[in-house]
C-alpha positions in Angstrom: -13.0 -11.1 -33.4 -14.0 -14.3 -31.6 -10.9 -14.1 -29.4 -11.6 -10.5 -28.6 -15.1 -11.3 -27.5 -13.9 -14.3 -25.5 -11.2 -12.1 -23.8 -13.9 -9.5 -22.8 -16.2 -12.2 -21.5 -13.5 -13.8 -19.5 -12.4 -10.5 -18.1 -16.0 -9.7 -17.1 -16.3 -13.1 -15.3 -13.1 -12.3 -13.4 -14.5 -8.9 -12.5 -17.7 -10.4 -11.1 -16.0 -13.3 -9.2 -14.6 -11.4 -6.2 -17.9 -9.6 -5.6 -19.9 -12.9 -5.9 -17.6 -14.6 -3.5 -17.8 -11.8 -1.0 -21.6 -11.7 -1.0 -21.8 -15.5 -0.7 -19.6 -15.3 2.4 -21.4 -12.3 3.8 -24.7 -14.1 3.5 -23.4 -17.5 4.6 -24.8 -17.2 8.1 -28.2 -17.0 6.4 -28.0 -19.7 3.7 -25.6 -22.0 5.5 -27.3 -21.3 8.8 -30.5 -22.7 7.4 -29.1 -25.6 5.4 -26.0 -26.8 7.3 -26.2 -25.0 10.7 -24.0 -27.4 12.6 -21.2 -27.3 10.0 -21.5 -23.5 9.9 -21.1 -23.0 13.7 -18.1 -25.4 13.8 -16.5 -23.7 10.9 -16.9 -20.4 12.8 -15.0 -22.0 15.8 -12.2 -22.9 13.4 -12.1 -19.3 12.1 -11.9 -18.0 15.6 -8.9 -20.2 16.3 -7.3 -18.8 13.1 -8.1 -15.3 14.2 -6.2 -15.9 17.5 -3.3 -17.3 15.5 -3.2 -14.2 13.2 -3.3 -12.0 16.3 -0.3 -13.8 17.7 1.6 -13.6 14.4 0.8 -9.9 14.0 2.1 -9.2 17.5 5.3 -11.2 17.0 6.0 -9.6 13.6 5.4 -6.1 15.1 7.8 -6.9 18.0 10.6 -8.1 15.7 9.9 -5.4 13.1 10.1 -2.7 15.8 13.5 -4.0 16.9 14.8 -4.0 13.3 13.5 -0.4 12.9 15.3 0.8 16.1 18.5 -0.8 14.9 18.3 0.4 11.3 17.6 4.1 12.0 20.8 4.3 14.1 23.0 3.4 11.2 24.8 5.5 8.6 23.8 3.5 5.6 26.3 5.2 3.2 29.0 4.0 5.6 27.5 0.6 5.6 27.7 0.5 1.8 31.4 1.4 2.0 31.9 -1.6 4.3 30.5 -4.1 1.8 32.9 -6.8 0.7 32.5 -6.6 -3.1 34.1 -10.0 -3.6 31.0 -11.6 -2.1 28.6 -9.7 -4.4 27.0 -11.4 -7.5 26.5 -9.8 -10.9 28.8 -6.9 -10.1 28.6 -5.7 -13.7 25.1 -4.4 -12.8 26.7 -2.1 -10.2 28.2 1.4 -10.5 31.9 1.7 -10.0 31.5 3.3 -6.6 28.5 1.0 -5.7 26.1 3.9 -5.1 23.3 4.0 -7.7 21.9 7.2 -9.1 18.3 7.8 -7.8 15.4 9.1 -9.9 12.3 10.3 -8.0 9.3 10.7 -10.2 6.5 12.7 -8.4 3.1 12.8 -10.0 1.9 16.2 -8.6 -1.7 17.0 -8.6 -3.7 17.3 -5.3 -1.1 18.5 -2.9 -0.5 22.2 -2.1 3.0 23.5 -2.9 3.9 23.6 0.8 3.4 19.8 1.0 5.3 19.1 -2.2 8.2 21.4 -1.0 8.3 19.5 2.3 8.7 16.2 0.3 11.5 17.5 -1.9 13.3 19.1 1.1 13.3 15.6 2.7 14.9 14.2 -0.5 17.6 16.9 -0.9 18.5 16.5 2.8 19.1 12.8 2.5 22.3 11.2 3.8 23.1 10.5 0.2 25.3 12.3 -2.3 23.1 15.1 -3.7 24.7 14.8 -7.1 23.2 11.3 -7.4 19.6 12.4 -6.7 17.4 13.3 -9.7 13.9 14.6 -9.3 11.2 14.8 -12.0 7.9 16.6 -11.3 5.0 15.9 -13.5 1.9 18.1 -13.4 -1.5 17.8 -15.1 -2.3 20.1 -18.1 -6.0 19.9 -17.4 -5.5 21.4 -14.0 -2.9 23.9 -15.0 -5.3 25.4 -17.6 -7.6 26.3 -14.7 -5.3 27.0 -11.8 -2.6 29.6 -12.4 -0.9 29.0 -9.1 -0.6 25.3 -9.9 0.6 26.1 -13.4 3.5 28.1 -11.9 5.0 25.1 -10.2 8.1 25.1 -12.4 9.0 28.6 -11.3 8.4 27.7 -7.6 10.6 24.6 -7.8 13.3 26.4 -9.8 13.4 29.2 -7.2 13.6 26.8 -4.2 15.6 23.9 -5.6 17.3 25.1 -8.8 20.6 25.9 -7.2 20.7 22.6 -5.2 19.7 20.2 -8.0 20.6 22.1 -11.2 19.7 20.1 -14.3 18.8 17.1 -12.1 15.5 18.9 -11.4 13.2 18.0 -14.3 9.7 19.2 -14.9 7.1 18.1 -17.4 3.4 18.7 -18.1 1.2 15.7 -18.7 -1.2 16.4 -21.6 -4.9 15.5 -21.2 -7.1 13.4 -23.5 -4.3 11.1 -24.6 -6.1 8.2 -26.4 -6.3 5.0 -24.2 -5.4 6.8 -21.0 -7.6 7.3 -17.9 -7.3 10.2 -15.5 -5.2 9.3 -12.5 -1.7 9.0 -11.0 -0.8 6.0 -13.2 -0.9 7.9 -16.5 0.9 10.9 -14.9 3.7 8.8 -13.4 4.2 7.0 -16.6 4.4 10.3 -18.5 6.9 11.7 -16.0 9.1 8.6 -15.9 9.2 8.4 -19.8 10.1 12.0 -20.0 12.9 11.6 -17.4 14.3 8.5 -19.1 14.4 10.3 -22.4 16.3 13.2 -20.8 18.7 10.9 -19.1 19.4 8.9 -22.2 20.0 12.1 -24.2 22.7 12.9 -21.6 24.3 9.6 -22.1 23.3 8.2 -18.7 23.2 4.4 -18.2 19.7 3.9 -16.7 20.5 0.3 -15.7 22.6 1.9 -12.9 19.6 4.0 -11.7 17.0 3.2 -9.1 13.6 4.8 -9.4 10.9 5.6 -6.9 7.6 7.3 -7.7 6.3 8.6 -4.3 3.1 10.5 -3.6 3.8 14.2 -3.2 3.0 14.2 0.5 5.6 11.6 1.6 8.5 12.6 3.9 11.5 10.2 3.8 13.7 9.4 6.7 17.2 10.8 6.2 18.6 7.3 5.7 15.9 6.1 3.3 17.7 6.3 0.0 20.9 4.9 1.4 19.1 2.0 3.1 17.2 1.1 0.0 20.4 1.3 -2.1 22.2 -1.0 0.4 19.4 -3.6 -0.1 19.7 -3.3 -3.9 23.5 -3.6 -3.9 23.5 -6.6 -1.7 20.6 -8.5 -3.3 21.6 -11.5 -5.4 18.9 -10.7 -7.9 18.9 -7.0 -7.4 17.1 -6.1 -10.7 14.5 -8.7 -10.2 13.4 -7.3 -6.9 11.4 -4.3 -5.6 12.4 -2.5 -2.4 9.9 -1.2 0.2 10.1 0.1 3.7 8.5 -2.1 6.4 7.5 1.0 8.3 4.9 3.1 6.4 3.5 5.7 8.8 1.1 8.6 8.6 2.9 10.7 11.2 3.2 14.0 9.2 -0.1 15.3 10.7 -1.0 12.6 13.2 -2.2 14.9 15.9 -4.0 17.2 13.6 -6.6 14.7 12.4 -9.6 13.4 14.3 -9.4 10.4 16.7 -10.9 7.8 14.3 -8.6 8.9 11.5 -5.6 8.5 13.7 -6.8 5.0 14.7 -7.1 4.1 11.0 -3.6 5.4 10.2 -1.8 3.3 12.8 -4.1 0.3 12.0 -2.4 0.2 8.6 1.2 0.8 9.8 1.4 -2.1 12.3 0.1 -4.9 10.1 2.4 -3.8 7.2 5.4 -3.8 9.7 4.4 -7.3 10.9 3.8 -8.8 7.5 7.2 -7.5 6.4 8.8 -9.7 9.0 6.5 -12.8 9.0 5.2 -12.9 5.4 7.6 -10.9 3.3 7.0 -13.2 0.3 3.4 -12.0 0.2 4.3 -8.3 0.0 3.2 -6.6 -3.2 3.9 -3.2 -4.5 2.1 -0.6 -2.4 2.3 3.2 -2.5 6.0 3.8 -2.5 8.5 1.2 -3.8 11.9 1.2 -5.6 13.0 -0.7 -8.6 15.7 -0.6 -11.3 15.0 2.1 -13.8 15.8 0.0 -16.8 13.4 -2.7 -15.6 10.7 0.0 -15.3 11.3 0.9 -19.0 11.4 -2.7 -20.1 8.0 -3.6 -18.5 6.4 -0.5 -20.1 6.1 1.8 -17.1 2.7 1.9 -15.4 -0.5 0.8 -17.2 -2.1 4.1 -18.3 -5.5 2.4 -18.8 -5.7 1.9 -15.0 -6.4 4.5 -12.4 -4.9 2.4 -9.7 -1.1 2.3 -10.1 0.6 0.8 -7.1 -0.9 -2.7 -6.4 -1.6 -3.4 -10.0 1.9 -2.5 -11.1 3.2 -5.6 -9.2 1.9 -7.9 -12.0 3.8 -6.2 -14.9 7.3 -7.2 -13.7 5.9 -10.4 -12.2 4.9 -11.8 -15.6 7.8 -10.1 -17.5 10.2 -11.9 -15.1 8.1 -15.2 -15.2 7.4 -15.0 -11.5 10.9 -14.3 -10.4 9.8 -11.0 -8.7 9.8 -10.5 -4.9 10.0 -7.8 -2.3 13.1 -6.9 -0.3 12.2 -4.9 2.8 14.2 -2.5 4.9 13.2 -0.8 8.1 14.0 2.9 7.6 10.6 4.6 7.7 8.7 7.1 5.6 5.7 9.1 6.6 2.6 10.2 4.7 -0.2 12.7 5.5 -3.3 11.2 7.1 -6.4 12.5 5.3 -7.2 16.0 6.7 -9.9 18.6 6.4 -10.7 21.6 8.6 -14.3 20.4 8.7 -14.7 17.4 11.1 -17.4 15.6 9.1 -15.8 16.3 5.8 -12.6 14.8 7.1 -14.3 11.5 7.7 -16.0 11.6 4.3 -12.6 12.2 2.6 -11.2 9.3 4.6 -14.0 7.0 3.4 -13.3 8.1 -0.2 -9.6 7.3 0.2 -10.4 3.8 1.5 -12.8 3.4 -1.4 -9.9 4.2 -3.8 -7.8 1.6 -2.0 -10.7 -0.8 -2.3 -10.6 -0.4 -6.1 -7.2 -2.2 -5.8 -9.5 -5.2 -6.4 -9.0 -4.6 -10.1 -5.8 -6.5 -9.6 -7.9 -9.7 -9.4 -9.2 -9.8 -13.0 -5.9 -8.3 -14.3 -3.8 -11.1 -12.7 -6.3 -13.9 -13.2 -6.3 -13.5 -17.0 -2.6 -14.3 -17.1 -2.4 -16.7 -14.2 -4.8 -19.1 -15.9 -2.7 -19.2 -19.0 -0.1 -21.9 -19.4 2.4 -19.9 -21.5 3.3 -17.4 -18.8 6.5 -19.2 -17.8 5.3 -19.2 -14.2 5.3 -22.6 -12.6 1.8 -24.1 -11.9 2.3 -24.3 -8.2 3.3 -20.7 -8.1 0.3 -19.7 -10.0 -2.0 -21.6 -7.7 -0.4 -19.9 -4.7 -0.9 -16.5 -6.3 -4.6 -17.2 -7.1 -5.1 -18.3 -3.5 -3.4 -15.2 -2.2 -5.5 -12.9 -4.4 -8.7 -14.3 -2.9 -7.3 -14.3 0.6 -6.6 -10.6 0.4 -9.5 -9.3 -1.7 -12.3 -11.6 -0.5 -11.6 -13.6 2.7 -10.0 -10.8 4.8 -12.7 -8.4 3.9 -15.5 -10.5 5.5 -13.5 -12.4 8.2 -14.3 -10.1 11.1 -18.0 -9.8 10.1 -18.5 -13.5 10.1 -16.8 -14.0 13.5 -19.0 -11.4 15.2 -22.4 -11.9 13.5 -22.2 -15.5 12.2 -23.1 -17.5 15.3 -25.9 -15.2 16.5 -27.6 -15.3 13.1 -27.3 -19.0 12.8 -28.7 -19.6 16.3 -31.5 -17.2 15.7 -32.5 -18.9 12.5 -32.4 -22.4 14.1 -34.3 -22.5 17.4 -34.3 -26.3 17.2 -30.5 -26.2 17.9 -31.5 -25.6 21.5 -31.5 -29.3 21.9 -27.8 -29.5 21.1 -25.2 -28.8 23.7 -23.2 -27.0 20.9 -25.6 -24.1 21.2 -24.2 -23.3 24.6 -20.5 -24.2 24.1 -19.9 -22.5 20.7 -20.7 -18.9 21.7 -18.7 -19.3 24.9 -15.7 -20.8 23.0 -15.7 -18.2 20.3 -16.1 -15.4 22.9 -13.2 -16.8 24.9 -11.0 -17.1 21.7 -11.8 -13.5 20.6 -11.2 -12.2 24.1 -7.8 -13.9 24.2 -7.0 -12.5 20.7 -8.0 -9.0 22.0 -5.3 -9.3 24.7 -2.8 -8.9 21.9 -4.1 -5.3 21.5 -2.0 -4.5 24.6 1.4 -5.1 23.0 0.1 -3.5 19.8 -0.9 -0.4 21.8 2.6 -0.2 23.3 4.3 -0.3 19.9 1.8 2.2 18.7 2.9 4.6 21.4 6.5 4.0 20.5 5.9 4.7 16.8 3.6 7.7 16.8 4.8 11.3 17.1 5.4 12.6 20.6 2.6 14.1 22.6 1.9 17.7 21.6 3.1 20.2 24.2 -0.4 21.6 24.7 -1.9 18.2 25.4 -2.0 17.1 29.1 -0.6 13.8 30.0 -4.1 12.8 31.3 -5.7 13.6 27.9 -2.9 11.8 26.1 -3.4 8.5 27.9 -7.1 8.8 27.8 -7.0 9.1 24.0 -4.6 6.2 23.8 -6.9 4.0 25.9 -10.1 5.0 24.1 -8.5 4.1 20.7 -8.3 0.4 21.7 -12.1 -0.3 21.3 -12.1 1.9 18.2 -10.2 -0.9 16.5 -13.5 -2.8 16.6 -15.5 0.1 15.2 -13.1 0.6 12.3 -13.3 -3.1 11.5 -17.0 -2.7 10.5 -16.8 0.8 9.1 -13.8 2.2 7.2 -12.0 -1.1 7.0 -15.1 -3.0 5.8 -17.7 -0.9 3.9 -15.5 0.9 1.3 -13.8 -2.3 0.3 -17.2 -4.1 0.0 -18.5 -1.2 -2.0 -15.6 -1.1 -4.5 -15.8 -4.8 -5.1 -19.6 -4.7 -5.5 -19.3 -1.8 -8.0 -16.8 -3.8 -10.0 -19.1 -6.8 -9.9 -22.0 -4.6 -11.2 -19.9 -3.3 -14.1 -18.9 0.2 -13.0 -15.6 1.2 -14.7 -13.0 1.9 -12.1 -11.7 4.9 -14.1 -15.0 6.8 -13.3 -14.8 5.9 -9.6 -11.2 6.4 -8.6 -10.3 10.1 -8.1 -7.1 11.7 -6.9 -7.2 13.0 -3.4 -6.3 16.6 -2.4 -3.8 17.1 0.4 -3.3 20.2 2.5 -1.5 21.3 5.7 -3.5 21.6 8.9 -4.5 25.2 9.6 -5.3 24.8 13.3 
């Protein structure tokens, strides 16, 4: 009982910690500006230099990532697999006799219309990959099926459209509601679907250790070479079953030109940093949205945590501790594309986008989840590795959430609160120095804009070339606006809610996805 109370208290402390640190930093221009103003302004100069460095790193990573992408999409990855010299591979007993693994796709289907789900499955059955090696399991929610007859009829729709192509490799299950200990969300649905599929496969005598599994959202469209490219990375990895596999190029191109200007800007503002980090900081990549792992490993770690409504970033820690820290990302550069948040109503579209970012902001529950184990000595993870992971958690969920705010508002607030600093020359040099550094950093928006043009869908036929370039140019200053709105407020809100004790399960809701009607 004492241990249980201690665990709850410790968990609550870890839930409060990110929010406390964020608000300490957000208010630092006030409290530090009054108590240690000279130290504060000099610290802001250092942060400005670091911002410039990050802008440079992002541009370089995007450049090299784009070159890899252009090279990789030209390849026939099944043919590349055939060229592999098997004598140079390690642990060949883990591989199928023909090298090509079987592929299980588990789709937790809830908020997407059938047209969107059908588009996703079409992209899978049209892969440059042997169709007989592709298995698809669709899991729907009983609680919705009881109210929505069209949704409840999904099995018949899928059987009609894909039954002849997939045969018994098309699996379907209904996730019951009110299972004790489960929260409503994608995590519990995916876990149910994956368990059902594994049970079916094992009944058929399949060796699930020779399977790869991916659990994509129902709106994702995979490049034709996606499965083969990820399989190639698995086959050639020295520790193939201790790695997860993610694309470096996660786009929102399915409906790019259908959504409002600000939503488009937000979409590409996620794509480019992910591409860059996949090149420059691959070791920091964690599971996000769509990733691939060995199916037996998924079973061994207990699938997804059904007590959590967030299932992608939090999943990273289950294999991480199971494998005692020997758990890293392998990236490849064949893209996939998701739907940007869309609604016919302009204002509602932005509200839905905010809610989506708020859901992403609740990824901060990874912090207490990971800290509870990282502070233990019996995890098998080396101390230096645990220290690095703790630092990275606070870098991602605290520091980067307030960085831009401090750079823009920090110095003006400090100088306003300390009129006596007028006697110091620093009051004149610091604003100019920071302004020059930020201006220099903004120049890196030029190559970023070029790569953006190269990655987004072609200009719609009905759009004039003048309007096209006007929209491209006007999106450049929108990057600043998004820094202090969608990329700032929902993440602060989610962290603050967790700090105040709101259960994430009541705040995180599945999103609805539909095709544009215009």
